[in-house]
N, C-alpha and C positions, 0 to 999 in steps of 0.2 A: 399507651397502648390504645389502638383504636378498635370500634365495636367486632369486627371481624378476628381481630388479636383474641379478643377476650371469649368472644364463641369458641373458637377454637381450642383454645385452654382447656374452656369448662368441658366442652365436649370428649377433649381428650382425657382429661381425668374422670369422667363418668366412664369412659371408655375402659379405662386400666380398672377403675373399681368394680365394673362387673365382669373384668376377666379375673380379678384377684379374691372376690368374694366366694367364690364356690371352690376355688383351691384351698383358702383358709378354712373354711368350714370342713373340708373334706381333710384336712391335715389334723385338725384337733380331734375327731371322731368321737365328739361328744354326742352327736345328734338331738334332735328337738324334744325337748320334754313337752309331752303329750296328754300327762295325766299324773296328779299326786294324790295319795290315798293315805288311810289309817285304819286301823284295826285295833278295835278298842279291848283294853285289857280284861274285862269283863265279859267279852265275846267268847274267851277260849273255857272250855269245859271238857272232862273226861268221860269218855263212854268205855265200857266192856266189851270185848267179842265173847262169842261161846266159850272160850277156853278160857276166860278171865283175866286175858291182858288189856290193856289199857291203851287208848288211842285218843287223841287229840280231835274235839270237835269244835268247829265255830259256829256260830248262829249264821244261817244262810249260805253256807259254803257246802258244797260237796267233797267227796273225799277223792286220793289219789290211790288206787286200788291196784297196783303192778304186783303181779304175784312174787310173793319173797322178798318184798318189801314192805319196808315200814308203813303202816296206815295215816297218813297226813292229810291236811284240808287242802282246797284248792279254790282259788275263785277263778272265775273267766271273766275278763272284760272284754265288750264290744264297745269301741272308740271308734266314733266319725273322723275320716280323713279326706283330704281332698280328693276329688273324682279323679283327677288325673294325677295322683301321687301315685310314683313308681316304688313302693315300698320294698327297701331291703331286707332290713331286719328290726327286729325291736326288743327293747331288754327290759329289765327290773331291776333298781337299785334299791337297797336297804336305805333309808334316811336316818332311821333309828332301829335298835336291835336292843334287846335285853334276854337274859336265861330264865326260862321255867322248868321248875324240878318235875319230873314225871312222877303219876301216880301208880307206880309198880313197873311192870314188866310191860314193854313197849310190843303191840300186837302187829302181825305181821300178815299182809294181805294174803287170802287165800287162792287158790287156784283158781284163776278163769276157764270158763268154757263156752263155746259158741253155742247157740241157738240148736245146733247139730251134734253137740257132745264132742265135739273138736277142742282138745287142751290147748289154750292160748301160750305159747313158751317165750315168745318175744316181750321184754318188757316195753312199756310206751316211752320211759324217760330214761336217756342212760345216768348212770350214776359215773361220778367224777371222783377220782380218788378214794378218800374214803367217807364221802359226804354223798348224801340221796335226799332232795333231787341234788345235782352238781350245781344250780344255779337258783336265783330267785323267782324264775318266770320264763316263760317260755313264748316265742313269736309261734302262733299258731295259724297264720294265714290271714289274706283279707279276701273278702265278699261283696258284691254286690246285691243291694235289696232295695227295690222300688226306687232306682236311680242314686241311692245313697252308696257310700264306699263306706264298707266296714273293718276294722282292723280286730281280729280276735287275739287276745293276749290272754295267758294263764299265769295268776301268781300264785306261787307258794309261800305261805305266810309262815310257815313253820318246817323245821329242820333236826333230825336229833343229833345231840354233838357227841358222837361216839364212833367208834369205829365198827358201824352197824353192818357192813356189807362185808361179804367173802364167804370161806368155807365155814369158820367158826366164828360168828358174830358176836361181839359184846354186848350184853345190856344195856342199852343208853339210858342215864339218871338224867338226863335235863334235855331240854329242846332249846334251840336260839327261835327267837321269834322275831319279828319285822314288826314293829310297831307304825311305822310311818315307812311310804314305799314311794317311787317315782318311775315314773313307765316312759322311756325314752325310744325314739324314733329315728330309723335312719333310712333317708329317702332321697329321692331325684326329684 
């Protein structure tokens, strides 16, 4: 084979790979891992609301306080992504979980009111089936700050193990808790 034929074959293969690679990535739907994290077992503790009901607290995390839903911890991650990335979705996958017994009746978040006194009716997070939250995390958008592109991702490290939603909720006796998790990103 002459030099022209070898170059033509190499360029043809390179072109075929360049066309096939995005299709293969899109077909797997796996996304790109952009972060792996853990929650230490010692970080989980219990607190009580004014009625005496218990809710989980984790050091350095704030709470999900959707009215009428269980009070649970929440971690917000801000992750640096390429400035030209067109982010389509981001999600959280648990790598390891375990169950933790609750220390009494689970606390339900109290009603929320705006600063003008208007009651907030709509919960921020949807409930899926019999669980709340319905997933281990939520894509909260991208932001540009001083030339950097940041992706906001909420991670929910705990969820009640029960049918805790509906007209007559059952009292949860356990939480499922993520010990390790992975954040994946779908982008173009």
